[in-house]
Backbone as CSV, one residue per row, in Angstrom:
resi,resn,N_x,N_y,N_z,CA_x,CA_y,CA_z,C_x,C_y,C_z
1,MET,1.188,-1.124,0.339,0.188,-0.026,-0.034,1.375,1.168,0.073
2,ILE,0.767,2.015,-1.130,1.099,3.462,-0.783,0.436,4.386,-0.078
3,GLU,2.360,5.186,0.680,1.498,5.718,2.246,1.272,7.341,0.919
4,ILE,0.787,8.341,1.274,0.726,9.242,1.244,0.924,10.585,2.235
5,GLU,1.726,11.506,2.026,2.047,12.015,3.710,1.296,13.773,3.151
6,LYS,0.652,13.679,4.480,0.363,14.569,4.514,0.212,16.077,4.332
7,PRO,0.229,16.668,3.583,0.705,18.347,3.396,1.192,19.416,4.176
8,LYS,1.937,20.015,5.217,1.740,20.925,5.555,1.748,22.402,5.131
9,ILE,1.376,23.251,5.460,0.583,24.669,5.300,1.388,25.510,6.101
10,GLU,2.055,26.527,6.093,3.435,27.108,6.808,2.726,28.857,5.532
11,THR,2.412,29.900,6.803,2.249,30.835,6.603,3.771,31.569,6.475
12,VAL,3.976,32.969,5.844,5.647,32.847,5.854,6.009,33.921,5.667
13,GLU,4.317,35.004,4.753,4.744,36.450,4.911,3.044,36.864,5.057
14,ILE,2.810,37.261,5.671,1.029,38.638,5.667,2.041,39.526,5.798
15,SER,1.325,40.216,4.691,0.852,42.077,4.958,0.366,43.363,5.623
16,ASP,0.848,43.726,6.360,0.214,44.868,7.888,-1.466,44.599,6.872
17,ASP,-1.848,45.794,5.876,-3.312,45.608,5.209,-3.550,44.334,5.070
18,ALA,-2.655,43.330,4.905,-3.885,42.644,4.876,-3.571,41.328,3.131
19,THR,-3.670,42.455,2.119,-4.272,42.535,1.154,-2.500,41.381,0.554
20,TYR,-1.656,40.642,1.194,-1.297,39.639,0.504,-0.279,39.096,1.390
21,GLY,-0.322,37.758,0.716,-0.105,36.601,1.920,1.173,35.437,0.648
22,LYS,1.538,35.397,2.037,3.149,33.795,0.983,2.534,33.176,2.019
23,PHE,2.551,31.945,1.255,1.953,30.765,1.412,2.903,29.530,1.710
24,VAL,3.744,28.688,2.609,4.247,27.346,1.886,3.185,25.824,2.184
25,VAL,2.739,25.383,0.651,2.577,23.973,1.017,3.087,23.572,1.138
26,GLU,4.360,21.916,1.330,4.978,21.075,1.013,4.372,19.850,1.782
27,PRO,4.262,18.477,1.714,4.779,18.144,0.802,4.160,17.662,-0.505
28,LEU,3.685,17.659,-2.096,3.206,17.461,-2.353,3.059,16.134,-3.244
29,GLU,2.673,15.038,-3.918,2.861,14.587,-4.942,2.675,14.680,-6.125
30,ARG,3.305,14.725,-6.619,3.406,14.395,-8.451,1.916,15.786,-8.983
31,GLY,2.205,15.710,-9.581,0.909,16.413,-10.398,0.163,16.846,-9.124
32,TYR,0.085,17.232,-8.056,-0.933,17.978,-7.017,-0.466,19.132,-6.974
33,GLY,0.517,19.600,-7.522,0.120,20.966,-7.667,0.111,21.964,-9.009
34,THR,0.114,21.538,-9.708,-1.149,22.080,-10.691,-2.269,21.962,-10.876
35,THR,-3.268,21.230,-9.731,-4.376,20.249,-9.554,-4.554,21.849,-8.074
36,LEU,-3.377,22.407,-7.149,-3.742,23.048,-6.225,-4.162,24.643,-7.284
37,VAL,-3.205,24.933,-7.931,-2.874,26.381,-8.378,-4.007,26.543,-9.232
38,ASN,-4.985,25.722,-9.683,-5.660,25.849,-10.830,-6.975,26.248,-10.282
39,THR,-7.002,25.177,-9.190,-8.200,25.372,-8.320,-7.956,26.551,-7.539
40,LEU,-7.055,27.371,-6.467,-6.738,28.597,-6.375,-7.117,30.364,-7.485
41,ARG,-6.416,29.063,-8.093,-6.386,30.402,-9.477,-8.354,30.970,-10.002
42,ARG,-8.760,30.354,-9.866,-10.518,30.010,-10.863,-11.233,29.886,-9.499
43,ILE,-10.069,30.236,-8.139,-11.370,30.705,-6.666,-11.208,31.972,-7.067
44,LEU,-9.725,32.366,-6.762,-9.579,33.918,-6.623,-10.422,34.359,-8.400
45,LEU,-10.057,34.331,-8.801,-11.207,34.829,-10.456,-11.996,34.713,-10.612
46,SER,-12.610,34.263,-9.917,-14.218,34.395,-9.422,-15.171,35.410,-8.533
């Protein structure tokens, strides 16, 4: 059975006026980064 590690989400930087944030999500399985980014892009553009 393949064991999948649960990704950890870390806040790296947040601006004082809360208009900018930088986050690190790791480790991700191969191909999962693209899926995650496309989902976030669709949320932000809607």
